[in-house]
DRENTIMI-93423 format. One line per 3 residues: number of its first residue (from 0); for each residue x, y, z of C-alpha. Coordinates in Angstrom, 3 decimals. Layout:
NUM = X,Y,Z | ...
// end
This chain:
0 = -16.651,1.410,13.527 | -13.533,1.859,12.267 | -12.440,4.831,15.104
3 = -8.698,4.913,14.868 | -6.766,7.664,14.400 | -6.492,7.396,10.676
6 = -2.978,8.889,9.562 | -0.559,7.169,12.081 | 2.692,8.584,10.639
9 = 1.429,12.356,11.038 | -0.429,12.642,14.122 | -2.118,15.301,16.309
12 = -3.466,15.298,19.449 | -6.733,16.785,18.807 | -9.265,15.413,16.418
15 = -12.704,13.822,16.053 | -13.879,11.215,13.975 | -16.957,11.559,11.481
18 = -17.021,7.802,10.861 | -20.394,6.129,11.577 | -24.246,6.397,10.222
21 = -24.245,9.207,7.521 | -27.610,9.678,5.174 | -27.405,8.096,2.212
24 = -29.020,8.726,-1.433 | -28.301,6.292,-4.780 | -29.155,8.415,-8.287
27 = -31.816,11.600,-8.294 | -35.301,11.268,-6.362 | -33.984,8.718,-4.314
30 = -35.105,7.576,-1.156 | -32.844,7.786,2.206 | -31.000,5.105,3.223
33 = -28.765,4.916,6.408 | -25.125,4.025,5.757 | -22.187,3.368,7.918
36 = -18.620,5.217,6.946 | -16.396,4.171,5.842 | -17.745,1.395,4.084
39 = -18.669,1.361,0.552 | -22.438,0.702,0.277 | -21.618,-2.325,-1.705
42 = -20.200,-3.891,1.397 | -22.395,-5.924,3.883 | -20.713,-3.568,6.456
45 = -21.946,-0.440,5.102 | -25.694,-1.617,6.292 | -26.742,-1.676,2.129
48 = -24.556,-4.604,0.714 | -25.751,-4.220,-2.836 | -24.641,-3.027,-6.305
51 = -25.598,0.447,-7.445 | -27.495,1.046,-10.603 | -26.618,4.991,-10.799
54 = -23.149,6.387,-11.128 | -24.245,9.006,-9.012 | -24.371,8.752,-4.928
57 = -25.106,11.336,-1.964 | -23.930,11.474,1.573 | -25.164,13.822,4.354
60 = -24.639,14.283,8.115 | -24.887,16.704,10.879 | -21.776,16.709,13.438
63 = -20.427,19.751,15.943 | -16.845,21.274,16.265 | -16.144,20.675,19.916
66 = -16.308,23.940,21.887 | -12.597,23.798,23.008 | -11.699,24.307,19.357
69 = -12.604,27.748,19.577 | -10.109,30.203,17.783 | -8.582,27.592,15.684
72 = -9.022,26.596,11.852 | -10.970,23.381,11.386 | -9.528,21.141,8.631
75 = -11.598,18.363,7.331 | -9.802,15.195,6.233 | -11.311,12.525,3.913
78 = -8.673,9.498,3.330 | -10.255,8.193,0.187 | -13.435,8.633,-1.788
81 = -14.335,6.551,-5.248 | -13.825,8.639,-7.677 | -15.378,12.047,-8.603
84 = -16.552,14.244,-5.519 | -17.432,17.841,-4.014 | -17.538,18.385,-0.673
87 = -20.464,21.128,0.966 | -20.424,22.333,4.469 | -23.568,24.235,5.204
90 = -24.802,24.600,1.937 | -21.276,26.324,0.623 | -18.893,24.043,-1.413
93 = -15.881,23.973,0.450 | -13.958,21.947,-2.786 | -13.701,19.068,-5.544
96 = -11.825,16.185,-5.838 | -10.965,13.451,-8.811 | -9.048,10.060,-7.874
99 = -10.468,6.831,-5.901 | -6.728,6.177,-4.275 | -5.679,9.198,-2.197
102 = -6.539,11.691,0.558 | -7.758,15.288,0.685 | -8.243,18.013,3.102
105 = -10.149,21.372,2.939 | -10.154,24.441,5.607 | -14.004,24.462,6.128
108 = -13.472,27.313,8.951 | -15.400,30.058,7.183 | -18.125,27.619,6.415
111 = -18.902,26.893,9.942 | -22.109,28.009,11.664 | -20.981,27.154,15.143
114 = -24.268,25.216,16.200 | -24.299,22.004,13.860 | -22.871,21.861,10.574
117 = -24.253,20.046,8.173 | -21.822,18.118,5.447 | -22.752,16.858,2.147
120 = -20.571,14.665,0.043 | -21.419,13.911,-3.782 | -20.077,11.075,-5.755
123 = -19.867,10.230,-8.922 | -18.578,7.122,-9.688 | -18.234,5.505,-13.186
126 = -19.022,1.980,-12.933 | -18.951,1.109,-16.643 | -15.808,3.637,-17.495
129 = -12.614,1.250,-18.462 | -10.468,4.676,-18.787 | -10.090,5.753,-15.103
132 = -7.979,4.245,-12.774 | -10.167,1.309,-11.124 | -7.581,-1.730,-10.239
135 = -9.496,-5.010,-9.871 | -13.170,-3.056,-9.396 | -15.199,-4.899,-12.717
138 = -16.977,-2.606,-14.934 | -19.999,-4.763,-15.046 | -22.667,-5.849,-12.948
141 = -21.315,-8.901,-10.920 | -17.377,-9.805,-10.710 | -16.230,-12.752,-12.542
144 = -13.083,-14.221,-13.337 | -10.242,-11.762,-11.632 | -12.348,-8.851,-11.243
147 = -14.409,-8.374,-8.227 | -17.436,-6.015,-6.780 | -17.178,-2.052,-7.343
150 = -16.741,-0.069,-4.556 | -17.958,3.011,-4.453 | -17.989,6.194,-2.486
153 = -16.235,7.425,0.964 | -13.944,3.904,1.418 | -11.717,5.540,3.731
156 = -12.040,7.658,7.514 | -13.773,11.085,7.568 | -12.032,13.057,10.342
159 = -11.850,16.992,11.682 | -9.157,18.173,13.342 | -8.358,21.820,14.730
162 = -5.097,23.867,13.928 | -3.683,27.186,14.419 | -3.527,29.870,11.518
165 = -0.159,28.149,10.987 | 0.402,24.332,10.893 | 2.928,21.876,9.575
168 = 1.531,20.407,6.185 | 3.688,17.807,5.594 | 7.243,16.695,6.294
171 = 9.342,14.174,4.512 | 12.175,12.141,6.148 | 14.794,10.667,3.506
174 = 17.699,8.216,5.872 | 20.936,7.874,4.674 | 22.499,4.930,6.391
177 = 26.032,5.329,4.693 | 26.412,8.783,6.322 | 24.174,8.248,9.520
180 = 21.715,11.157,8.672 | 18.277,11.676,7.703 | 16.925,14.616,5.846
183 = 13.872,16.191,6.993 | 11.811,18.405,4.247 | 8.546,20.213,5.286
186 = 5.878,22.569,4.277 | 4.602,25.206,6.522 | 0.831,26.608,6.095
189 = -0.172,30.107,4.157 | -0.898,31.565,7.293 | 2.699,30.698,9.314
192 = 4.444,34.371,10.264 | 7.866,35.150,7.750 | 9.827,33.921,10.373
195 = 9.642,30.928,12.752 | 10.961,28.022,14.480 | 11.180,24.102,13.654
198 = 11.744,22.409,17.288 | 12.912,18.598,16.351 | 13.250,15.783,19.066
201 = 14.559,12.465,17.556 | 14.303,9.539,20.071 | 14.845,5.996,19.864
204 = 13.139,3.699,22.341 | 12.823,6.850,25.022 | 16.546,7.767,24.315
207 = 17.383,10.627,23.064 | 18.998,10.639,19.648 | 18.833,14.319,18.314
210 = 17.216,17.619,19.536 | 17.363,20.849,17.411 | 15.717,24.362,17.012
213 = 16.029,25.985,13.481 | 14.798,29.106,12.215 | 12.339,28.858,9.322
216 = 11.512,31.049,6.404 | 9.178,30.926,3.952 | 6.984,28.253,3.505
219 = 9.438,25.131,2.440 | 12.232,23.778,4.370 | 14.754,21.335,5.559
222 = 16.581,20.021,8.330 | 19.458,17.610,8.146 | 19.710,15.181,11.386
225 = 22.916,13.290,12.971 | 20.941,10.571,13.878 | 24.221,8.269,14.187
228 = 26.389,10.731,15.549 | 26.074,8.436,19.210 | 27.578,5.182,18.259
231 = 26.367,4.086,21.707 | 22.728,4.956,21.670 | 21.058,2.952,25.287
234 = 24.375,2.181,26.687 | 25.600,-0.667,24.435 | 23.886,-1.052,21.101
237 = 25.837,0.452,18.195 | 23.986,1.945,15.550 | 24.627,-0.406,12.922
240 = 21.935,-2.667,14.624 | 19.636,-0.536,14.396 | 18.865,-0.042,10.639
243 = 14.832,-0.788,9.632 | 14.188,-4.622,8.339 | 12.030,-7.094,8.469
246 = 14.076,-8.855,10.819 | 14.365,-5.695,12.971 | 11.916,-2.938,12.499
249 = 13.595,-0.519,14.238 | 11.615,2.921,14.143 | 13.141,6.548,15.500
252 = 10.354,8.353,17.322 | 10.068,12.104,16.129 | 8.146,15.298,17.519
255 = 8.349,18.165,16.286 | 6.969,21.878,16.884 | 6.297,24.433,14.877
258 = 7.114,27.978,17.125 | 7.276,31.714,17.118 | 9.237,32.322,20.421
261 = 7.221,31.023,23.481 | 4.076,30.510,21.016 | 3.850,27.230,19.624
264 = 1.593,26.886,16.533 | 1.373,23.314,16.138 | 2.915,19.665,17.285
267 = 3.120,16.529,15.459 | 4.097,12.780,16.195 | 5.592,10.802,13.747
270 = 8.296,8.542,12.857 | 10.885,7.200,10.257 | 13.251,4.344,9.846
273 = 16.555,4.058,8.677 | 16.458,1.699,5.655 | 18.308,1.961,2.269
276 = 17.046,-0.272,-0.562 | 19.162,-0.245,-4.205 | 20.249,-2.804,-6.624
279 = 23.944,-3.657,-8.047 | 25.231,-6.526,-10.047 | 21.685,-8.156,-10.322
282 = 20.671,-8.436,-6.921 | 18.260,-6.419,-4.555 | 20.357,-5.080,-1.589
285 = 18.285,-3.916,1.739 | 20.531,-1.903,4.212 | 23.723,-3.007,2.213
288 = 23.492,-6.590,1.994 | 21.643,-8.933,-0.638 | 18.240,-9.393,0.351
291 = 16.010,-12.131,-1.016 | 12.170,-10.992,-0.955 | 10.033,-13.824,-0.344
294 = 6.835,-11.745,-1.079 | 2.701,-12.371,-1.266 | 0.909,-10.907,-3.510
297 = -1.994,-9.013,-1.356 | -5.208,-7.219,-2.784 | -6.474,-5.973,0.495
300 = -9.570,-7.134,0.077 | -12.221,-8.542,2.872 | -15.684,-10.568,2.285
303 = -17.704,-8.080,4.190 | -15.970,-4.693,4.194 | -14.779,-5.152,0.301
306 = -11.441,-2.846,0.010 | -12.286,-1.800,3.511 | -11.004,-3.633,6.480
309 = -13.759,-4.407,9.249 | -11.453,-3.609,11.850 | -7.788,-1.738,12.241
312 = -5.873,-4.887,13.703 | -7.266,-6.906,10.705 | -4.342,-5.183,8.664
315 = -1.798,-6.175,11.424 | -3.141,-9.960,11.625 | -2.613,-10.417,7.916
318 = 0.866,-9.072,7.939 | 1.518,-11.243,11.295 | 0.073,-14.430,9.494
321 = 2.083,-13.955,6.436 | 5.356,-13.624,8.519 | 4.616,-17.053,10.181
324 = 4.177,-18.680,6.803 | 7.813,-16.999,5.882 | 7.136,-14.776,3.867
327 = 8.901,-10.897,4.791 | 6.550,-8.810,2.408 | 3.978,-8.444,-0.266
330 = 3.098,-6.960,-3.403 | 0.075,-5.015,-3.101 | -1.996,-5.506,-5.760
333 = -4.454,-3.066,-8.133 | -4.822,-0.514,-4.603 | -3.310,1.823,-2.719
336 = -3.886,0.503,0.785 | -5.049,2.183,4.077 | -2.388,4.126,5.855
339 = -3.057,1.834,8.739 | -2.035,-1.205,6.964 | 1.591,0.372,5.787
342 = 1.758,1.878,9.875 | 1.341,-2.146,11.010 | 4.275,-2.892,8.169
345 = 5.944,-0.333,9.479 | 6.050,-1.727,13.140 | 6.088,-4.931,12.267
348 = 8.806,-5.607,9.599 | 7.110,-6.407,6.146 | 8.381,-5.170,3.042
351 = 5.625,-3.535,0.663 | 5.569,-2.937,-3.470 | 3.127,0.105,-3.214
354 = 0.820,-0.629,-6.024 | -1.751,1.857,-7.696 | -5.191,0.977,-9.371
357 = -4.689,0.859,-13.130 | -6.825,2.121,-15.883 | -8.323,-0.369,-18.773
360 = -8.350,1.232,-21.573 | -5.815,3.496,-22.858 | -6.426,7.499,-23.794
363 = -4.185,10.505,-22.686 | -7.140,11.243,-20.285 | -6.741,8.080,-18.580
366 = -3.152,8.645,-18.427 | -3.527,11.935,-16.930 | -5.726,11.190,-14.427
369 = -3.569,7.913,-13.542 | -0.013,10.174,-13.559 | -1.462,12.640,-11.397
372 = -2.658,10.382,-8.858 | -0.046,8.268,-8.854 | 2.134,11.565,-8.195
375 = -0.197,12.111,-4.688 | 0.678,8.335,-3.369 | 4.145,9.340,-3.689
378 = 3.610,11.939,-1.444 | 1.315,10.492,1.047 | 3.513,7.841,1.481
381 = 6.858,8.553,1.385 | 7.729,8.363,4.883 | 6.931,4.640,5.374
384 = 10.233,2.488,5.589 | 8.170,-0.531,4.764 | 7.515,0.492,1.161
387 = 10.741,-0.288,-0.979 | 9.509,-0.198,-4.317 | 6.983,2.027,-6.620
390 = 4.794,-0.368,-8.294 | 2.531,1.123,-11.244 | 0.906,-0.700,-13.992
393 = 0.895,-4.836,-13.663 | 0.439,-7.346,-17.083 | 0.223,-4.485,-19.430
396 = -2.902,-3.553,-18.113 | -4.257,0.269,-19.032 | -1.457,-0.098,-22.047
399 = -2.491,-3.399,-24.110 | -0.255,-2.717,-26.905 | 3.233,-1.321,-25.209
402 = 4.851,-4.131,-27.087 | 5.444,-2.050,-29.939 | 3.366,1.059,-29.370
405 = 5.288,3.960,-29.139 | 2.875,6.474,-27.829 | 2.371,3.740,-24.442
408 = 5.994,2.928,-24.061 | 6.328,6.373,-24.033 | 3.965,6.952,-20.933
411 = 5.380,3.630,-19.030 | 8.937,5.447,-19.271 | 7.388,8.881,-18.266
414 = 5.910,7.205,-15.138 | 9.266,5.225,-14.234 | 10.732,8.767,-14.678
417 = 8.318,10.639,-12.532 | 8.597,8.084,-9.476 | 12.403,7.669,-9.896
420 = 12.298,11.952,-9.679 | 9.830,12.282,-7.093 | 11.730,9.918,-4.818
423 = 15.355,8.648,-5.628 | 15.257,6.791,-2.291 | 13.556,3.749,-3.486
426 = 12.999,1.019,-6.315 | 10.358,1.546,-9.001 | 8.810,-0.906,-11.729
429 = 6.562,0.707,-14.404 | 5.147,-2.806,-16.270 | 4.963,-5.754,-13.706
432 = 4.904,-9.191,-15.896 | 5.999,-8.758,-18.884 | 6.830,-6.284,-21.809
435 = 9.031,-4.132,-20.014 | 10.602,-0.896,-21.084 | 12.353,0.770,-17.969
438 = 12.447,-1.241,-14.663 | 14.406,-1.346,-11.843 | 13.872,-4.890,-11.207
441 = 13.302,-7.691,-14.082 | 9.743,-8.531,-13.012 | 8.189,-11.355,-14.599
444 = 4.947,-13.459,-13.993 | 4.584,-17.273,-15.295 | 1.625,-19.786,-13.710
447 = 3.177,-22.552,-16.049 | 4.995,-24.893,-13.671 | 2.690,-27.898,-14.138
450 = -0.123,-29.655,-12.030 | 0.186,-32.141,-10.352 | 1.285,-35.485,-12.420
453 = 2.369,-32.821,-15.537 | 5.932,-33.904,-15.327 | 7.070,-32.402,-18.669
456 = 5.515,-28.823,-17.687 | 7.205,-29.379,-14.091 | 10.785,-30.005,-15.991
459 = 10.415,-27.451,-18.338 | 9.866,-24.844,-15.420 | 12.625,-25.812,-13.484
462 = 15.019,-25.575,-16.533 | 13.066,-22.414,-17.314 | 13.687,-20.452,-14.467
465 = 17.204,-21.155,-14.655 | 18.097,-18.520,-17.613 | 16.025,-15.278,-19.437
468 = 15.918,-17.609,-22.486 | 14.039,-20.249,-20.775 | 12.099,-17.439,-18.970
471 = 10.944,-16.253,-22.543 | 8.945,-19.587,-22.898 | 7.163,-19.410,-19.503
474 = 6.089,-15.983,-19.621 | 2.631,-15.695,-21.601 | 4.074,-12.600,-23.936
477 = 7.459,-10.826,-24.426 | 9.520,-10.374,-21.508 | 10.505,-7.036,-23.078
480 = 8.344,-4.440,-25.155 | 10.214,-3.505,-28.343 | 13.028,-1.874,-28.883
483 = 14.337,-2.808,-25.089 | 16.280,-5.693,-23.687 | 18.025,-6.549,-20.175
486 = 20.707,-5.014,-18.674 | 21.447,-6.436,-15.721 | 18.840,-5.840,-13.329
489 = 17.815,-8.204,-10.368 | 15.486,-10.844,-12.139 | 12.299,-11.560,-9.943
492 = 9.287,-13.745,-10.493 | 6.760,-11.894,-9.023 | 3.321,-13.811,-10.265
495 = 3.846,-17.218,-9.463 | 1.786,-20.353,-7.841 | -2.179,-19.559,-8.376
498 = -2.906,-22.682,-7.188 | -6.847,-23.075,-5.952 | -7.087,-25.285,-2.799
501 = -10.471,-25.464,-1.034 | -10.980,-23.409,2.048 | -10.064,-25.828,5.347
504 = -9.029,-24.669,8.359 | -5.621,-25.420,10.321 | -7.232,-26.323,13.192
507 = -8.756,-29.217,11.480 | -5.766,-30.350,10.159 | -4.913,-32.795,12.848
510 = -8.197,-34.497,12.431 | -8.621,-37.865,11.203 | -12.256,-38.461,10.837
513 = -13.147,-39.880,7.546 | -15.178,-36.518,6.334 | -12.072,-34.622,6.543
516 = -9.751,-37.199,4.678 | -10.429,-35.255,1.416 | -9.341,-31.926,3.180
519 = -6.222,-33.667,4.132 | -5.581,-34.878,0.686 | -5.953,-31.540,-0.409
522 = -3.806,-30.221,2.112 | -0.911,-33.237,1.029 | -1.328,-32.178,-2.304
525 = -1.008,-28.509,-2.189 | 2.320,-29.005,-0.017 | 3.946,-31.086,-2.291
528 = 3.244,-28.426,-5.326 | 4.173,-25.640,-3.183 | 7.711,-27.297,-2.130
531 = 8.689,-28.214,-5.532 | 7.224,-25.178,-7.153 | 9.521,-23.110,-3.919
534 = 12.771,-25.330,-4.523 | 12.649,-24.694,-8.154 | 12.789,-20.847,-7.658
537 = 15.268,-21.470,-4.884 | 17.771,-23.690,-7.356 | 17.941,-21.023,-10.014
540 = 20.507,-18.876,-9.466 | 19.254,-16.080,-11.770 | 16.047,-15.519,-9.225
543 = 16.503,-13.215,-6.091 | 13.160,-13.544,-5.059 | 9.088,-14.128,-5.754
546 = 5.705,-13.025,-5.058 | 3.180,-16.148,-4.465 | -0.274,-15.582,-5.630
549 = -1.799,-15.288,-3.077 | -2.784,-14.420,0.516 | -6.498,-14.806,0.457
552 = -9.027,-16.022,-1.529 | -11.836,-13.211,-3.201 | -14.742,-13.998,-4.583
555 = -14.406,-16.569,-6.913 | -10.464,-16.465,-6.836 | -9.920,-19.500,-4.425
558 = -6.126,-19.874,-4.440 | -5.166,-17.632,-1.217 | -3.279,-19.354,1.479
561 = -6.155,-17.758,3.819 | -9.776,-18.378,3.121 | -11.838,-15.096,2.743
564 = -12.293,-15.031,5.921 | -8.253,-14.437,6.453 | -8.176,-17.469,8.258
567 = -5.195,-20.219,7.397 | -6.152,-23.303,4.900 | -3.421,-25.194,6.518
570 = -1.193,-25.093,8.982 | 1.575,-21.954,8.601 | 4.682,-23.850,9.974
573 = 4.191,-26.481,7.007 | 4.333,-23.223,4.743 | 7.095,-21.710,6.863
576 = 9.330,-24.264,6.531 | 8.876,-24.483,2.429 | 9.840,-21.168,2.685
579 = 12.917,-21.307,4.652 | 14.164,-24.164,2.446 | 17.972,-23.473,1.329
582 = 17.382,-20.185,3.006 | 17.233,-21.329,6.474 | 19.733,-19.115,7.663
585 = 17.952,-16.080,7.029 | 16.551,-14.051,3.775 | 19.796,-11.879,3.674
588 = 21.659,-14.046,1.588 | 25.110,-13.364,3.301 | 23.736,-14.182,6.666
// end
């Protein structure tokens, strides 16, 4: 059961998980089933494990509020529910929510009876609607091609926690490594007194960095903290070595208290990283140094849990395995990932291109739903140093006529500018793959790199990746939408590979039995393909990074470096050796 604290970048000490066994109903007059939350009913781990025939489903359970919380307000949190839902506590509606990727919270204090509480979650997931943000979930009964099993209802954790009438609703940390400061913005609840104090304590590896108490007034405030003022933190290590990166994922721990004199209303534990990402002269810079990104496409999918990992450790294991193969980040694909994954990426040092689930058919209504949910994604995940880029649409999904349709071009540009307006500290891609309007990175997809023996196509790829003109012959559609052109941005191949390989495990790699010989042949053929592909990319002076498709096998997609159980198909060191290649000195280009 998933009983870890669900929001590790904003932690309160007291909380209670509502994950576990709930009553479940599908459609009207349905018989009662049992489901394990937070696993969707289509998954094996839910205890149901079948596709749904109705858009409407219902969850119910009883719960109790700990006696020691008496006198506090009680907040009910949902990590994510797909797609529309209404929440009822003891027969009273606590609120409604739309959007399958983002969290929501209700103050349920006034609905509680103080004994045994009844919670009902009514969900509508439009299984065949192509106009809502659905990502890779297929709108037909069974997955096929690149489309996967549908995921309906609760798919992230549910929990309650007590707060005072005055509490901190959110905090954002914006680091500035050039000035050595971090800007902290926050919002407090309506019940907070007109004047209050915010007590801030920043530490690094148990050493004090910055302490301050400020007088607050109104619901929102700002604090500017000098992080690098003490240039010899803990004795001998200078702060220039305390930037966050995949190689050195340094994090600063923060404790924040909301007070009124000696009365402490709220206490939060969080963290941030001192990290900067920007582009200049056709390169991506991490912490003011050119940085070569070696990414994996990661769809965040598990055979038994579908969109929900069976255990929180699975997120960390995926990152460790990717790093062991020599990758330094991932492009999340058509899914806003669980905060536990982002926390592990922060801790372990792993770049993340955060993604949003696309809609498929364009309409103003679908575009509105996408924009509203995307803004909530940026709000939720603003503090994670691992996220270096907001990546919205993929291969013109949802905007199929973007090449020459003014309305769809305006939508893509609006999404770009909205993301840049909400967060100036990260890069933004509106449409990844082709037909770009405004992007901070020219991100192209091509799988025209030639199979074994296709020397003509291999040579075409080798020469094509050296210029934009060459790339235009490798990409399915126009590189840019009509009226747009290259403006000097960094160029990356963010969709390459897609080479299928049968699922054989690394632990069998050394066996010499005849039965395993075909597996050995498959591994060797794949390594030859991969070495040629990555070598051609490294030989290109145009490219400053790549994203290989993909991390794991998923249902009928069999092109993962890991199998559907997230186990190696071959020795990780063999992949790492190729990924290091001419970049053996490190991914910092001037290392």
